[in-house]
C-alpha positions in Angstrom: -0.3 -0.4 -0.4 2.5 2.4 0.8 4.8 1.6 -2.4 1.6 2.5 -4.1 1.2 5.8 -2.2 4.5 6.9 -3.5 4.2 5.2 -7.1 1.1 7.5 -7.2 3.1 10.7 -5.7 5.7 10.2 -7.6 3.4 10.2 -10.9 1.6 13.3 -9.6 5.1 15.2 -9.5 6.0 14.1 -12.5 3.0 15.2 -14.3 2.9 18.5 -12.7 6.6 18.9 -13.4 5.9 18.8 -17.2 3.1 20.8 -16.9 5.1 23.6 -15.3 7.9 23.0 -17.8 5.6 22.8 -21.2 3.6 26.7 -19.8 7.2 27.8 -18.8 8.2 27.0 -22.3 5.0 28.2 -23.8 5.6 31.6 -22.5 9.3 31.6 -23.1 8.6 31.1 -27.2 6.3 33.5 -27.0 8.3 36.2 -25.4 10.4 35.8 -28.6 8.4 35.5 -31.4 6.4 38.1 -29.8 8.7 40.9 -29.5 9.9 39.7 -32.7 6.6 40.1 -34.3 3.8 42.2 -32.2 5.9 45.0 -30.5 6.8 48.0 -31.8 10.2 46.3 -33.2 7.7 43.9 -35.2 6.1 46.1 -36.8 8.5 48.5 -37.6 10.6 45.3 -39.5 7.2 43.9 -41.2 6.5 48.0 -42.5 9.3 46.9 -44.5 7.4 45.1 -46.8 4.3 47.5 -47.2 4.0 48.7 -50.8 3.6 53.0 -50.8 0.5 52.8 -53.2 -0.8 50.4 -50.9 -0.9 52.6 -48.7 -2.7 55.8 -50.2 -5.6 54.1 -51.6 -9.0 55.5 -51.3 -12.1 54.4 -50.3 -14.7 56.6 -50.8 -17.8 55.1 -50.5 -17.1 52.0 -48.7 -18.7 52.4 -44.6 -16.6 51.2 -42.1 -17.9 49.8 -38.5 -15.3 50.1 -35.9 -15.9 48.9 -32.5 -13.9 50.3 -29.8 -13.1 52.8 -31.5 -12.3 55.6 -28.7 -9.0 54.5 -28.0 -5.5 52.7 -28.8 -6.2 50.4 -32.5 -9.7 51.2 -32.6 -9.1 55.0 -32.7 -6.3 54.2 -34.9 -7.9 52.3 -37.2 -11.1 54.7 -37.4 -8.7 57.9 -37.9 -6.5 55.7 -40.8 -10.0 55.0 -42.6 -11.1 57.9 -42.7 -8.2 59.7 -43.7 -8.8 57.5 -47.2 -12.2 58.7 -47.2 -14.7 56.0 -45.7 -17.0 56.8 -43.9 -16.9 55.5 -40.4 -18.7 54.9 -37.6 -17.2 54.3 -34.5 -18.6 51.8 -32.0 -18.0 52.9 -28.4 -19.8 52.2 -24.9 -19.0 55.4 -23.4 -20.7 58.3 -25.3 -18.2 61.0 -24.1 -14.9 59.1 -24.7 -16.7 58.5 -27.9 -17.4 62.3 -29.1 -14.4 62.9 -28.0 -12.6 60.7 -30.4 -14.8 61.3 -33.1 -14.2 65.0 -32.8 -10.1 64.5 -33.2 -10.5 62.3 -36.0 -13.3 64.9 -37.7 -10.3 67.5 -37.5 -7.4 65.2 -38.1 -8.8 64.3 -41.3 -11.2 66.3 -42.5 -13.8 64.0 -42.8 -17.0 64.9 -41.7 -18.3 61.3 -42.5 -17.2 60.0 -39.2 -20.2 58.9 -37.0 -20.9 57.3 -33.6 -23.0 54.7 -32.4 -23.1 54.4 -28.8 -23.5 50.3 -27.7 -21.9 47.9 -24.5 -20.6 45.3 -26.1 -20.8 43.5 -23.0 -24.6 43.3 -23.9 -26.1 41.0 -26.4 -29.5 42.9 -25.8 -27.6 45.8 -26.2 -25.7 44.8 -29.8 -29.4 43.7 -30.6 -30.3 47.0 -30.5 -27.3 48.8 -32.3 -27.6 46.7 -35.0 -31.3 46.9 -35.5 -30.6 50.9 -35.1 -27.9 50.1 -37.4 -29.9 48.1 -40.0 -32.7 50.9 -40.4 -29.8 53.4 -42.3 -30.2 50.8 -45.0 -26.9 51.4 -45.8 -24.4 48.4 -46.5 -21.3 47.6 -44.3 -18.0 47.3 -46.4 -15.5 46.5 -43.5 -16.4 45.5 -40.0 -13.5 45.6 -37.2 -14.4 43.8 -34.3 -11.6 45.3 -31.9 -13.1 45.8 -28.7 -11.6 44.0 -26.3 -11.3 43.8 -22.7 -9.1 42.2 -19.2 -11.3 43.1 -16.7 -8.6 41.4 -13.6 -11.9 40.5 -11.1 -14.5 37.6 -12.4 -17.2 39.9 -13.0 -20.3 38.3 -14.5 -22.9 40.4 -16.4 -26.2 41.1 -16.2 -27.2 38.5 -18.6 -24.9 35.7 -16.6 -21.8 35.5 -18.4 -18.5 36.4 -17.7 -16.8 40.0 -18.0 -14.2 39.3 -20.1 -15.9 36.4 -22.2 -18.7 38.4 -23.1 -16.8 40.9 -24.6 -14.1 39.5 -26.3 -16.1 36.8 -27.7 -19.8 36.8 -27.6 -19.2 40.5 -28.7 -17.5 40.0 -31.1 -19.6 36.7 -32.8 -22.9 38.8 -31.9 -21.8 42.1 -33.7 -20.6 39.5 -36.6 -24.1 37.7 -37.1 -26.1 40.6 -36.9 -24.3 42.8 -39.8 -24.3 39.9 -41.7 -27.6 41.1 -43.6 -25.4 44.0 -44.0 -22.0 42.4 -45.3 -23.8 40.8 -47.7 -25.4 43.6 -49.3 -21.5 45.1 -50.1 -20.6 41.3 -51.5 -18.0 40.3 -53.1 -16.7 43.8 -51.0 -17.2 43.3 -47.1 -14.4 42.3 -44.9 -14.6 41.0 -41.5 -11.3 41.5 -39.4 -11.2 40.8 -36.0 -8.4 42.3 -34.2 -6.6 39.1 -31.7 -3.4 39.1 -29.8 0.0 37.1 -29.8 -1.5 36.3 -26.0 -3.2 33.6 -26.7 -0.1 31.9 -27.6 0.4 31.6 -23.8 -2.7 29.5 -23.1 -4.0 26.6 -24.9 -7.3 26.5 -25.8 -10.1 25.2 -23.1 -13.0 23.9 -22.6 -13.5 26.1 -19.6 -14.3 29.4 -21.4 -15.9 31.4 -18.9 -13.2 30.3 -16.1 -15.1 29.0 -13.6 -12.9 26.4 -12.1 -9.3 27.5 -10.4 -8.4 30.9 -9.3 -9.4 33.5 -11.7 -6.9 35.3 -13.7 -7.9 38.2 -15.9 -4.5 38.0 -18.0 -5.2 34.3 -18.8 -9.0 34.7 -19.3 -7.8 37.2 -22.1 -5.4 35.1 -23.8 -7.9 32.1 -23.6 -10.9 34.3 -25.3 -7.9 34.7 -28.2 -7.2 32.0 -28.7 -11.2 31.2 -28.9 -11.4 34.1 -31.6 
């Protein structure tokens, strides 16, 4: 009996060690890969392959929807599209921040065709309301950029019963795309759906525990899991 117990404990220890080494290797590998591809240095290196003519394209008459557009990548994307002449719809959760960002983009690009749509992408009901309002505009959607993202460090549950990070990063992007499909199909074959992911997904494997119901919650790990699902 004692030998069996020792064998069991030894087996558990070896398994734990292997998992620890695997996780350490994955994090280290991402550190190198991420530095070379996803940091400013990575961008500068890849930008050497950009073609000048591709960066000077004009897209007047194209309707582009960008979620999480009041800051960061979303703001930069909305501003770049507006500078190319597109009609841009900025989807933001906070009206005041959205209005400030909209004003900056209109001022910097000289493009008056930049609009604000207020929607909390952690709420399926709000996304449905937004999609319904937008559909009434009767305009095709040529580009949908699912950029809105969240990394909440505490486990928070939405009023609809979903873990908050999962609600925004996964369900929000999926529901927005699904409900915009009719308008994207009108713009076909020119329609494009772009979902902004993260190299952080390489730090964790895909799991069936999508809402992080088991174990000690980690916002960073949940964010990585969400990006894996995307």
